[in-house]
A tleap script that builds the chain and sets N, CA, C and O, in Angstrom:
source leaprc.protein.ff14SB
mol = sequence {
  NMET SER VAL ASN ILE LYS LYS GLY ASP THR
  VAL ARG VAL ILE ALA GLY LYS ASP LYS GLY
  ALA GLU GLY LYS VAL ILE GLN VAL LEU ARG
  GLU GLU GLN ARG VAL ILE VAL GLU GLY VAL
  ASN ARG VAL LYS LYS HIE THR LYS VAL ILE
  ASN GLN GLY GLY ARG ALA GLY ASN THR GLY
  GLY ILE VAL THR THR GLU ALA PRO ILE HIE
  VAL SER ASN VAL MET LEU VAL ASP GLY LYS
  GLY THR THR ARG VAL GLY PHE LYS ARG VAL
  GLU VAL SER LYS ARG ARG PRO ASP GLY SER
  THR TYR LYS ALA THR ARG SER VAL ARG VAL
  SER ARG LYS SER GLY ASP GLU CILE
}
set mol.1.N position { 0.891 -1.097 0.118 }
set mol.1.CA position { -0.115 0.050 -0.098 }
set mol.1.C position { 1.055 1.211 -0.125 }
set mol.1.O position { 2.117 1.183 0.497 }
set mol.2.N position { 0.645 2.091 -0.884 }
set mol.2.CA position { 1.372 3.412 -0.977 }
set mol.2.C position { 0.745 4.508 0.278 }
set mol.2.O position { -0.400 4.448 0.726 }
set mol.3.N position { 1.681 5.378 0.646 }
set mol.3.CA position { 1.283 6.389 1.648 }
set mol.3.C position { 1.146 7.611 0.760 }
set mol.3.O position { 2.099 7.996 0.082 }
set mol.4.N position { -0.049 8.237 0.756 }
set mol.4.CA position { -0.331 9.319 -0.153 }
set mol.4.C position { -0.093 10.702 0.625 }
set mol.4.O position { -0.352 11.785 0.100 }
set mol.5.N position { 0.412 10.574 1.898 }
set mol.5.CA position { 0.588 11.835 2.823 }
set mol.5.C position { 2.064 12.096 2.724 }
set mol.5.O position { 2.904 11.197 2.765 }
set mol.6.N position { 2.333 13.369 2.594 }
set mol.6.CA position { 3.769 13.697 2.706 }
set mol.6.C position { 4.268 14.628 3.778 }
set mol.6.O position { 3.462 15.289 4.434 }
set mol.7.N position { 5.465 14.700 3.966 }
set mol.7.CA position { 6.006 15.537 5.144 }
set mol.7.C position { 5.549 17.021 4.810 }
set mol.7.O position { 5.679 17.502 3.684 }
set mol.8.N position { 5.076 17.614 5.744 }
set mol.8.CA position { 4.698 19.216 5.582 }
set mol.8.C position { 3.125 19.257 5.378 }
set mol.8.O position { 2.542 20.313 5.618 }
set mol.9.N position { 2.401 18.120 4.935 }
set mol.9.CA position { 0.859 18.269 4.726 }
set mol.9.C position { 0.269 18.661 6.091 }
set mol.9.O position { 0.789 18.367 7.167 }
set mol.10.N position { -0.795 19.308 5.945 }
set mol.10.CA position { -1.675 19.486 7.080 }
set mol.10.C position { -2.726 18.261 7.153 }
set mol.10.O position { -3.326 18.002 6.110 }
set mol.11.N position { -2.978 17.533 8.232 }
set mol.11.CA position { -3.823 16.367 8.357 }
set mol.11.C position { -4.708 16.636 9.359 }
set mol.11.O position { -4.468 17.455 10.246 }
set mol.12.N position { -5.964 15.847 9.260 }
set mol.12.CA position { -6.819 15.831 10.562 }
set mol.12.C position { -6.940 14.344 11.137 }
set mol.12.O position { -7.057 13.395 10.362 }
set mol.13.N position { -6.915 14.206 12.276 }
set mol.13.CA position { -7.150 12.840 13.107 }
set mol.13.C position { -8.456 12.420 12.779 }
set mol.13.O position { -9.372 13.122 13.208 }
set mol.14.N position { -8.769 11.305 12.030 }
set mol.14.CA position { -10.272 10.670 12.082 }
set mol.14.C position { -10.568 9.679 12.963 }
set mol.14.O position { -11.765 9.459 13.146 }
set mol.15.N position { -9.636 8.919 13.650 }
set mol.15.CA position { -9.777 8.080 14.554 }
set mol.15.C position { -8.835 7.914 15.677 }
set mol.15.O position { -7.646 8.179 15.497 }
set mol.16.N position { -9.236 7.526 16.750 }
set mol.16.CA position { -8.243 7.344 17.921 }
set mol.16.C position { -8.693 8.276 19.024 }
set mol.16.O position { -9.817 8.776 18.996 }
set mol.17.N position { -7.727 8.544 20.110 }
set mol.17.CA position { -7.914 9.348 21.067 }
set mol.17.C position { -7.887 10.749 20.864 }
set mol.17.O position { -8.515 11.559 21.545 }
set mol.18.N position { -6.999 11.067 19.724 }
set mol.18.CA position { -6.848 12.517 19.384 }
set mol.18.C position { -7.878 12.811 18.154 }
set mol.18.O position { -7.555 13.688 17.353 }
set mol.19.N position { -8.999 12.173 17.991 }
set mol.19.CA position { -9.803 12.336 16.845 }
set mol.19.C position { -10.210 13.897 16.825 }
set mol.19.O position { -10.458 14.524 17.855 }
set mol.20.N position { -10.255 14.526 15.344 }
set mol.20.CA position { -10.639 15.869 15.332 }
set mol.20.C position { -9.411 16.683 15.398 }
set mol.20.O position { -9.518 17.836 14.981 }
set mol.21.N position { -8.272 16.299 15.843 }
set mol.21.CA position { -7.092 17.181 16.050 }
set mol.21.C position { -6.413 17.581 14.653 }
set mol.21.O position { -6.326 16.627 13.880 }
set mol.22.N position { -6.036 18.501 14.292 }
set mol.22.CA position { -5.316 18.805 13.090 }
set mol.22.C position { -3.834 19.333 13.494 }
set mol.22.O position { -3.525 20.057 14.440 }
set mol.23.N position { -3.055 18.787 12.548 }
set mol.23.CA position { -1.593 19.010 12.714 }
set mol.23.C position { -0.689 18.980 11.473 }
set mol.23.O position { -1.053 18.482 10.407 }
set mol.24.N position { 0.358 19.472 11.650 }
set mol.24.CA position { 1.320 19.307 10.262 }
set mol.24.C position { 2.367 17.980 10.541 }
set mol.24.O position { 2.931 17.755 11.612 }
set mol.25.N position { 2.457 17.316 9.531 }
set mol.25.CA position { 3.069 15.935 9.472 }
set mol.25.C position { 4.699 16.373 9.466 }
set mol.25.O position { 5.254 17.000 8.563 }
set mol.26.N position { 5.293 15.903 10.652 }
set mol.26.CA position { 6.691 16.060 10.867 }
set mol.26.C position { 7.596 15.042 10.083 }
set mol.26.O position { 8.688 15.282 9.567 }
set mol.27.N position { 6.876 13.799 10.104 }
set mol.27.CA position { 7.751 12.675 9.346 }
set mol.27.C position { 6.848 11.636 8.936 }
set mol.27.O position { 5.806 11.471 9.570 }
set mol.28.N position { 7.167 10.828 7.821 }
set mol.28.CA position { 6.539 9.846 7.139 }
set mol.28.C position { 7.400 8.594 7.300 }
set mol.28.O position { 8.551 8.547 6.866 }
set mol.29.N position { 6.774 7.527 7.974 }
set mol.29.CA position { 7.470 6.194 8.127 }
set mol.29.C position { 6.958 5.379 7.019 }
set mol.29.O position { 5.933 4.766 7.315 }
set mol.30.N position { 7.361 5.217 5.906 }
set mol.30.CA position { 6.660 4.513 4.669 }
set mol.30.C position { 6.710 2.867 5.199 }
set mol.30.O position { 5.639 2.262 5.158 }
set mol.31.N position { 7.601 2.331 5.560 }
set mol.31.CA position { 7.805 0.954 5.811 }
set mol.31.C position { 6.826 0.630 6.738 }
set mol.31.O position { 6.043 -0.275 6.449 }
set mol.32.N position { 6.709 1.314 8.004 }
set mol.32.CA position { 5.598 1.113 8.882 }
set mol.32.C position { 4.288 1.459 8.485 }
set mol.32.O position { 3.303 0.983 9.049 }
set mol.33.N position { 4.212 2.297 7.504 }
set mol.33.CA position { 2.778 3.133 7.067 }
set mol.33.C position { 2.279 3.881 8.232 }
set mol.33.O position { 1.111 3.813 8.613 }
set mol.34.N position { 3.391 4.751 8.911 }
set mol.34.CA position { 2.792 5.626 9.971 }
set mol.34.C position { 3.265 7.041 9.692 }
set mol.34.O position { 4.069 7.363 8.817 }
set mol.35.N position { 2.753 7.710 10.416 }
set mol.35.CA position { 3.210 9.163 10.216 }
set mol.35.C position { 3.305 9.941 11.694 }
set mol.35.O position { 2.550 9.534 12.577 }
set mol.36.N position { 4.021 10.818 11.927 }
set mol.36.CA position { 4.171 11.513 13.116 }
set mol.36.C position { 3.746 12.955 12.858 }
set mol.36.O position { 4.320 13.699 12.062 }
set mol.37.N position { 2.546 13.329 13.705 }
set mol.37.CA position { 1.933 14.640 13.306 }
set mol.37.C position { 2.148 15.442 14.585 }
set mol.37.O position { 2.105 14.975 15.724 }
set mol.38.N position { 2.412 16.853 14.211 }
set mol.38.CA position { 2.707 17.778 15.323 }
set mol.38.C position { 1.606 17.849 16.261 }
set mol.38.O position { 0.466 17.907 15.799 }
set mol.39.N position { 1.805 17.853 17.652 }
set mol.39.CA position { 0.708 17.929 18.501 }
set mol.39.C position { -0.343 16.750 18.805 }
set mol.39.O position { -1.319 16.912 19.538 }
set mol.40.N position { -0.082 15.755 18.268 }
set mol.40.CA position { -0.831 14.583 18.160 }
set mol.40.C position { -0.302 13.332 18.570 }
set mol.40.O position { 0.753 12.922 18.085 }
set mol.41.N position { -1.086 12.535 19.618 }
set mol.41.CA position { -0.480 11.312 20.088 }
set mol.41.C position { 0.835 11.613 21.022 }
set mol.41.O position { 1.862 10.971 20.804 }
set mol.42.N position { 0.800 12.466 21.925 }
set mol.42.CA position { 1.848 13.002 22.673 }
set mol.42.C position { 2.020 11.916 23.709 }
set mol.42.O position { 1.013 11.463 24.253 }
set mol.43.N position { 3.344 11.417 24.053 }
set mol.43.CA position { 3.602 10.513 24.978 }
set mol.43.C position { 4.754 10.927 25.839 }
set mol.43.O position { 5.487 11.819 25.410 }
set mol.44.N position { 4.994 10.399 26.975 }
set mol.44.CA position { 5.995 10.885 27.750 }
set mol.44.C position { 7.071 9.880 27.999 }
set mol.44.O position { 6.904 8.770 28.502 }
set mol.45.N position { 8.348 10.471 27.530 }
set mol.45.CA position { 9.440 9.453 27.436 }
set mol.45.C position { 10.326 9.695 28.505 }
set mol.45.O position { 10.650 10.862 28.729 }
set mol.46.N position { 10.834 8.651 29.301 }
set mol.46.CA position { 11.786 8.757 30.303 }
set mol.46.C position { 13.115 8.523 29.747 }
set mol.46.O position { 13.395 7.500 29.122 }
set mol.47.N position { 13.996 9.546 29.994 }
set mol.47.CA position { 15.454 9.722 29.418 }
set mol.47.C position { 16.604 9.599 30.535 }
set mol.47.O position { 16.562 10.188 31.615 }
set mol.48.N position { 17.519 8.841 30.160 }
set mol.48.CA position { 18.642 8.657 31.130 }
set mol.48.C position { 19.595 9.801 31.273 }
set mol.48.O position { 19.656 10.608 30.345 }
set mol.49.N position { 20.343 9.960 32.325 }
set mol.49.CA position { 21.321 10.863 32.481 }
set mol.49.C position { 22.556 10.431 31.565 }
set mol.49.O position { 23.126 9.409 31.948 }
set mol.50.N position { 22.999 10.966 30.564 }
set mol.50.CA position { 24.405 10.595 29.894 }
set mol.50.C position { 25.307 11.787 30.129 }
set mol.50.O position { 25.064 12.911 29.688 }
set mol.51.N position { 26.488 11.427 30.938 }
set mol.51.CA position { 27.588 12.343 31.162 }
set mol.51.C position { 28.736 12.368 30.404 }
set mol.51.O position { 29.636 13.154 30.698 }
set mol.52.N position { 28.848 11.476 29.293 }
set mol.52.CA position { 29.868 11.398 28.365 }
set mol.52.C position { 29.984 12.701 27.656 }
set mol.52.O position { 28.992 13.368 27.363 }
set mol.53.N position { 31.229 13.066 27.379 }
set mol.53.CA position { 31.318 14.217 26.464 }
set mol.53.C position { 31.244 15.537 27.165 }
set mol.53.O position { 30.879 16.533 26.540 }
set mol.54.N position { 31.601 15.603 28.544 }
set mol.54.CA position { 31.511 16.774 29.230 }
set mol.54.C position { 30.333 17.570 29.142 }
set mol.54.O position { 29.265 17.091 29.524 }
set mol.55.N position { 30.390 18.644 28.717 }
set mol.55.CA position { 29.117 19.901 28.807 }
set mol.55.C position { 27.974 19.313 27.745 }
set mol.55.O position { 26.793 19.648 27.829 }
set mol.56.N position { 28.465 18.419 26.764 }
set mol.56.CA position { 27.450 17.984 25.825 }
set mol.56.C position { 26.492 16.639 26.423 }
set mol.56.O position { 25.679 16.187 25.617 }
set mol.57.N position { 26.542 16.179 27.397 }
set mol.57.CA position { 25.828 15.328 28.103 }
set mol.57.C position { 24.305 15.660 27.991 }
set mol.57.O position { 23.908 16.799 27.744 }
set mol.58.N position { 23.502 14.621 28.183 }
set mol.58.CA position { 22.205 14.562 28.316 }
set mol.58.C position { 21.786 14.657 29.712 }
set mol.58.O position { 22.180 13.882 30.582 }
set mol.59.N position { 20.800 15.839 29.947 }
set mol.59.CA position { 20.431 16.125 31.570 }
set mol.59.C position { 19.596 14.840 32.148 }
set mol.59.O position { 19.712 14.393 33.289 }
set mol.60.N position { 18.745 14.347 31.142 }
set mol.60.CA position { 17.779 13.540 31.501 }
set mol.60.C position { 16.535 13.701 32.109 }
set mol.60.O position { 16.303 14.886 32.345 }
set mol.61.N position { 15.800 13.063 32.390 }
set mol.61.CA position { 14.257 13.532 32.940 }
set mol.61.C position { 13.104 12.808 32.001 }
set mol.61.O position { 13.277 11.791 31.329 }
set mol.62.N position { 11.968 13.524 32.108 }
set mol.62.CA position { 10.852 12.995 31.340 }
set mol.62.C position { 10.545 14.081 30.320 }
set mol.62.O position { 10.276 15.247 30.609 }
set mol.63.N position { 10.614 13.586 29.131 }
set mol.63.CA position { 10.400 14.308 27.725 }
set mol.63.C position { 9.102 13.929 27.207 }
set mol.63.O position { 8.798 12.740 27.109 }
set mol.64.N position { 8.178 15.027 26.811 }
set mol.64.CA position { 7.026 14.658 26.133 }
set mol.64.C position { 7.227 15.018 24.539 }
set mol.64.O position { 7.609 16.098 24.090 }
set mol.65.N position { 6.905 13.943 23.867 }
set mol.65.CA position { 7.303 13.595 22.483 }
set mol.65.C position { 6.128 13.235 21.683 }
set mol.65.O position { 5.141 12.869 22.320 }
set mol.66.N position { 6.051 13.272 20.393 }
set mol.66.CA position { 4.913 12.757 19.407 }
set mol.66.C position { 5.347 11.417 19.040 }
set mol.66.O position { 6.470 11.181 18.595 }
set mol.67.N position { 4.427 10.528 19.235 }
set mol.67.CA position { 4.546 8.944 18.841 }
set mol.67.C position { 3.974 8.864 17.255 }
set mol.67.O position { 3.252 9.772 16.842 }
set mol.68.N position { 4.254 7.991 16.592 }
set mol.68.CA position { 3.712 7.753 15.265 }
set mol.68.C position { 2.227 7.060 15.534 }
set mol.68.O position { 1.895 6.288 16.434 }
set mol.69.N position { 1.397 7.647 14.359 }
set mol.69.CA position { -0.050 6.860 14.187 }
set mol.69.C position { -0.152 6.432 12.929 }
set mol.69.O position { 0.507 6.936 12.020 }
set mol.70.N position { -1.004 5.442 12.758 }
set mol.70.CA position { -1.168 4.906 11.395 }
set mol.70.C position { -1.788 5.955 10.524 }
set mol.70.O position { -2.480 6.923 10.838 }
set mol.71.N position { -1.364 5.522 9.323 }
set mol.71.CA position { -1.553 6.624 8.080 }
set mol.71.C position { -3.227 6.452 7.858 }
set mol.71.O position { -3.833 7.404 7.366 }
set mol.72.N position { -3.844 5.414 8.172 }
set mol.72.CA position { -5.380 5.197 7.939 }
set mol.72.C position { -6.085 6.006 8.856 }
set mol.72.O position { -7.268 6.186 8.568 }
set mol.73.N position { -5.658 6.548 9.902 }
set mol.73.CA position { -6.183 7.215 10.899 }
set mol.73.C position { -6.031 8.707 10.785 }
set mol.73.O position { -6.392 9.415 11.725 }
set mol.74.N position { -5.503 9.245 9.659 }
set mol.74.CA position { -5.377 10.760 9.332 }
set mol.74.C position { -5.904 10.932 7.889 }
set mol.74.O position { -5.775 9.994 7.102 }
set mol.75.N position { -6.494 12.092 7.504 }
set mol.75.CA position { -7.003 12.404 6.406 }
set mol.75.C position { -6.527 13.893 6.011 }
set mol.75.O position { -6.531 14.846 6.791 }
set mol.76.N position { -6.166 13.921 4.821 }
set mol.76.CA position { -5.547 15.250 4.352 }
set mol.76.C position { -6.497 16.537 4.502 }
set mol.76.O position { -7.683 16.363 4.223 }
set mol.77.N position { -6.108 17.740 4.893 }
set mol.77.CA position { -6.947 18.738 4.910 }
set mol.77.C position { -6.716 19.779 3.649 }
set mol.77.O position { -5.688 20.431 3.468 }
set mol.78.N position { -7.702 19.790 2.954 }
set mol.78.CA position { -7.910 20.744 1.635 }
set mol.78.C position { -8.649 21.881 1.806 }
set mol.78.O position { -9.859 21.659 1.781 }
set mol.79.N position { -8.317 23.097 1.981 }
set mol.79.CA position { -9.012 24.200 2.152 }
set mol.79.C position { -10.044 24.060 3.354 }
set mol.79.O position { -9.547 23.958 4.476 }
set mol.80.N position { -11.202 24.047 3.257 }
set mol.80.CA position { -12.008 23.944 4.431 }
set mol.80.C position { -12.306 22.711 5.043 }
set mol.80.O position { -12.688 22.752 6.213 }
set mol.81.N position { -12.206 21.625 4.480 }
set mol.81.CA position { -12.437 20.273 4.886 }
set mol.81.C position { -11.545 19.148 4.552 }
set mol.81.O position { -10.553 19.470 3.897 }
set mol.82.N position { -11.674 17.873 4.860 }
set mol.82.CA position { -10.716 16.887 4.415 }
set mol.82.C position { -11.135 16.224 3.242 }
set mol.82.O position { -12.330 16.177 2.950 }
set mol.83.N position { -10.161 15.648 2.466 }
set mol.83.CA position { -10.282 15.123 1.119 }
set mol.83.C position { -9.526 13.724 1.050 }
set mol.83.O position { -8.609 13.415 1.811 }
set mol.84.N position { -9.981 13.005 0.141 }
set mol.84.CA position { -8.914 12.125 -0.275 }
set mol.84.C position { -8.078 12.419 -1.375 }
set mol.84.O position { -8.356 13.352 -2.127 }
set mol.85.N position { -6.963 11.628 -1.560 }
set mol.85.CA position { -5.882 11.986 -2.593 }
set mol.85.C position { -5.839 11.174 -3.766 }
set mol.85.O position { -5.686 9.953 -3.747 }
set mol.86.N position { -5.992 11.946 -4.890 }
set mol.86.CA position { -5.844 11.130 -6.193 }
set mol.86.C position { -4.742 11.661 -6.854 }
set mol.86.O position { -4.126 12.637 -6.425 }
set mol.87.N position { -4.402 10.933 -8.109 }
set mol.87.CA position { -3.256 11.540 -8.837 }
set mol.87.C position { -3.861 11.701 -10.289 }
set mol.87.O position { -4.843 11.121 -10.754 }
set mol.88.N position { -3.104 12.552 -10.840 }
set mol.88.CA position { -3.328 12.931 -12.531 }
set mol.88.C position { -2.035 13.361 -13.096 }
set mol.88.O position { -1.158 13.968 -12.480 }
set mol.89.N position { -2.001 12.963 -14.410 }
set mol.89.CA position { -0.920 13.142 -15.329 }
set mol.89.C position { -1.304 14.542 -15.923 }
set mol.89.O position { -2.396 14.857 -16.396 }
set mol.90.N position { -0.132 15.349 -15.796 }
set mol.90.CA position { -0.112 16.704 -16.363 }
set mol.90.C position { 0.982 16.861 -17.355 }
set mol.90.O position { 2.148 16.562 -17.096 }
set mol.91.N position { 0.554 17.372 -18.585 }
set mol.91.CA position { 1.553 17.842 -19.585 }
set mol.91.C position { 2.217 19.056 -19.211 }
set mol.91.O position { 1.627 20.127 -19.071 }
set mol.92.N position { 3.530 18.872 -19.039 }
set mol.92.CA position { 4.510 20.023 -18.864 }
set mol.92.C position { 5.616 20.270 -19.886 }
set mol.92.O position { 6.006 19.304 -20.542 }
set mol.93.N position { 6.126 21.406 -20.070 }
set mol.93.CA position { 7.282 21.527 -20.882 }
set mol.93.C position { 8.511 21.594 -20.244 }
set mol.93.O position { 8.670 22.363 -19.295 }
set mol.94.N position { 9.461 20.829 -20.681 }
set mol.94.CA position { 10.778 20.667 -19.976 }
set mol.94.C position { 11.929 21.390 -20.896 }
set mol.94.O position { 11.709 21.727 -22.059 }
set mol.95.N position { 13.005 21.557 -20.325 }
set mol.95.CA position { 14.095 22.177 -20.984 }
set mol.95.C position { 15.260 21.457 -21.005 }
set mol.95.O position { 15.740 21.138 -19.918 }
set mol.96.N position { 15.932 21.068 -22.231 }
set mol.96.CA position { 17.167 20.307 -22.360 }
set mol.96.C position { 18.212 21.259 -21.980 }
set mol.96.O position { 17.992 22.467 -21.885 }
set mol.97.N position { 19.558 20.615 -21.722 }
set mol.97.CA position { 20.643 21.371 -21.426 }
set mol.97.C position { 21.184 22.417 -22.612 }
set mol.97.O position { 21.907 23.399 -22.438 }
set mol.98.N position { 20.618 21.917 -23.883 }
set mol.98.CA position { 21.222 22.535 -24.886 }
set mol.98.C position { 20.219 24.092 -25.125 }
set mol.98.O position { 20.545 24.983 -25.910 }
set mol.99.N position { 19.090 24.111 -24.326 }
set mol.99.CA position { 18.092 25.127 -24.511 }
set mol.99.C position { 16.857 24.792 -25.245 }
set mol.99.O position { 15.961 25.632 -25.168 }
set mol.100.N position { 16.614 23.636 -26.002 }
set mol.100.CA position { 15.521 23.197 -26.649 }
set mol.100.C position { 14.349 22.852 -25.632 }
set mol.100.O position { 14.698 22.384 -24.548 }
set mol.101.N position { 13.046 23.031 -25.866 }
set mol.101.CA position { 12.381 22.246 -25.052 }
set mol.101.C position { 11.543 21.227 -25.631 }
set mol.101.O position { 11.502 21.144 -26.859 }
set mol.102.N position { 10.780 20.337 -24.820 }
set mol.102.CA position { 9.909 19.398 -25.224 }
set mol.102.C position { 9.062 19.018 -24.223 }
set mol.102.O position { 9.348 19.190 -23.038 }
set mol.103.N position { 7.843 18.418 -24.669 }
set mol.103.CA position { 6.658 18.208 -23.712 }
set mol.103.C position { 6.728 16.915 -22.995 }
set mol.103.O position { 7.165 15.922 -23.577 }
set mol.104.N position { 6.327 16.865 -21.774 }
set mol.104.CA position { 6.512 15.543 -21.029 }
set mol.104.C position { 5.294 15.418 -20.110 }
set mol.104.O position { 4.492 16.351 -20.077 }
set mol.105.N position { 5.113 14.384 -19.401 }
set mol.105.CA position { 3.992 14.378 -18.398 }
set mol.105.C position { 4.686 14.082 -17.094 }
set mol.105.O position { 5.771 13.545 -16.870 }
set mol.106.N position { 3.652 14.639 -16.195 }
set mol.106.CA position { 4.300 14.635 -14.602 }
set mol.106.C position { 3.084 14.226 -13.880 }
set mol.106.O position { 1.979 14.621 -14.254 }
set mol.107.N position { 3.236 13.449 -12.855 }
set mol.107.CA position { 2.164 12.953 -11.967 }
set mol.107.C position { 2.164 13.820 -10.750 }
set mol.107.O position { 3.102 14.039 -9.983 }
set mol.108.N position { 0.592 14.399 -10.704 }
set mol.108.CA position { 0.711 15.357 -9.623 }
set mol.108.C position { -0.566 14.826 -8.734 }
set mol.108.O position { -1.523 14.232 -9.231 }
set mol.109.N position { -0.440 15.101 -7.501 }
set mol.109.CA position { -1.481 14.976 -6.440 }
set mol.109.C position { -2.755 15.883 -6.495 }
set mol.109.O position { -2.634 17.105 -6.404 }
set mol.110.N position { -3.896 15.323 -6.633 }
set mol.110.CA position { -5.133 16.169 -6.619 }
set mol.110.C position { -6.086 15.882 -5.469 }
set mol.110.O position { -6.159 14.837 -4.823 }
set mol.111.N position { -6.770 16.938 -5.333 }
set mol.111.CA position { -8.034 16.636 -4.284 }
set mol.111.C position { -9.116 15.855 -4.888 }
set mol.111.O position { -9.670 16.350 -5.869 }
set mol.112.N position { -9.502 14.727 -4.465 }
set mol.112.CA position { -10.709 14.044 -4.885 }
set mol.112.C position { -11.991 14.720 -4.696 }
set mol.112.O position { -12.938 14.360 -5.396 }
set mol.113.N position { -12.143 15.683 -3.813 }
set mol.113.CA position { -13.403 16.361 -3.560 }
set mol.113.C position { -13.486 17.656 -4.588 }
set mol.113.O position { -14.482 17.903 -5.268 }
set mol.114.N position { -12.408 18.352 -4.586 }
set mol.114.CA position { -12.413 19.578 -5.481 }
set mol.114.C position { -11.711 19.385 -6.802 }
set mol.114.O position { -11.876 20.193 -7.716 }
set mol.115.N position { -10.926 18.326 -6.919 }
set mol.115.CA position { -10.168 18.267 -8.176 }
set mol.115.C position { -8.960 19.255 -8.285 }
set mol.115.O position { -8.197 19.198 -9.249 }
set mol.116.N position { -8.814 20.108 -7.334 }
set mol.116.CA position { -7.513 21.070 -7.434 }
set mol.116.C position { -6.082 20.165 -7.205 }
set mol.116.O position { -5.910 19.087 -6.635 }
set mol.117.N position { -5.367 20.854 -7.730 }
set mol.117.CA position { -3.882 20.382 -7.282 }
set mol.117.C position { -3.588 20.609 -6.017 }
set mol.117.O position { -3.950 21.669 -5.506 }
set mol.118.N position { -2.877 19.657 -5.283 }
set mol.118.CA position { -2.564 19.789 -3.985 }
set mol.118.C position { -0.746 20.392 -4.100 }
set mol.118.O position { -0.107 20.626 -3.075 }
savepdb mol mol.pdb
quit
């Protein structure tokens, strides 16, 4: 299964304890089909004190961080609401190193609700 969400997209959580929350995608984990969303699925992580390297050591304590959530539990936000993601081939003109141009097609993401390019 392909992941249609990219880093930097704004998504809304549609299932789970943070349902309804919106945030920006920080990281996409393609192999696990998971995404890390800013401010969603916050967990407390206990870190150990590391004193190696003098002043560059870790102080330790409890750190709050975002945990990954499954990509099926988020939906892309487009304009006013959520939408599914589709793909469309668009004809573009490209330039060769010698300066001449030619026509080629490029795949772009489109909103399934409005049909606009994302």
